[in-house]
C-alpha positions as CSV (number, residue, x, y, z in Angstrom):
1,X,-27.1,-11.2,1.7
2,X,-29.5,-10.8,-0.8
3,X,-30.4,-12.6,-4.0
4,X,-30.4,-9.3,-5.5
5,X,-26.8,-8.8,-4.1
6,X,-25.9,-11.9,-4.8
7,X,-26.8,-11.3,-8.8
8,X,-25.0,-8.1,-8.6
9,X,-21.8,-9.3,-7.4
10,X,-21.5,-12.0,-10.0
11,X,-22.2,-9.3,-12.7
12,X,-19.6,-7.8,-11.4
13,X,-17.1,-10.7,-11.0
14,X,-17.6,-11.8,-14.7
15,X,-17.6,-7.8,-16.1
16,X,-14.3,-8.2,-14.3
17,X,-13.5,-10.9,-15.7
18,X,-13.9,-9.6,-19.1
19,X,-11.7,-6.4,-18.5
20,X,-8.5,-8.3,-16.8
21,X,-9.0,-10.8,-20.4
22,X,-9.7,-7.7,-22.9
23,X,-6.5,-5.6,-21.2
24,X,-4.4,-9.1,-21.5
25,X,-3.9,-9.3,-17.7
26,X,-5.4,-12.6,-17.2
27,X,-2.1,-13.7,-15.9
28,X,-0.4,-12.0,-13.3
29,X,3.2,-13.4,-14.4
30,X,2.8,-11.0,-17.5
31,X,3.5,-8.4,-16.0
32,X,6.7,-6.7,-15.3
33,X,7.6,-5.4,-11.8
34,X,11.0,-3.4,-11.5
35,X,12.8,-3.1,-8.3
36,X,13.0,1.0,-7.6
37,X,17.0,1.9,-7.0
38,X,16.9,5.5,-4.7
39,X,19.9,7.7,-4.8
40,X,22.2,7.9,-1.9
41,X,20.9,11.3,-1.4
42,X,17.0,9.5,-0.7
43,X,18.2,7.2,1.4
44,X,20.1,9.2,3.7
45,X,16.9,11.6,3.4
46,X,15.1,8.3,4.7
47,X,17.4,7.7,7.5
48,X,17.0,11.2,8.5
49,X,13.5,10.8,8.6
50,X,13.5,7.3,10.9
51,X,16.0,9.0,13.5
52,X,14.0,12.0,13.6
53,X,10.6,9.9,14.4
54,X,12.3,8.1,16.8
55,X,13.8,11.2,18.6
56,X,10.5,12.7,18.5
57,X,8.6,9.3,19.9
58,X,11.3,9.8,22.5
59,X,10.3,13.3,23.2
60,X,6.7,12.9,23.1
61,X,7.0,9.9,25.8
62,X,9.4,12.0,27.8
63,X,6.7,14.6,28.2
64,X,3.5,12.5,28.5
65,X,6.1,11.0,31.4
66,X,6.2,14.9,33.0
67,X,2.2,15.2,33.2
68,X,1.0,12.1,34.8
């Protein structure tokens, strides 16, 4: 890495640090994170998609086994 790139990286790092401090994000534990709650319909849709993907993968494997 050249000297210029190192200096740029250091400058970008300090700019990022200044931004984090100015936005009050210096400590990441200050950001509240909530778990998303899905409705029963969405849970059923996701399970349907999982089953559909498994069935499609099995059909592709069966199809390739007949070609080879």
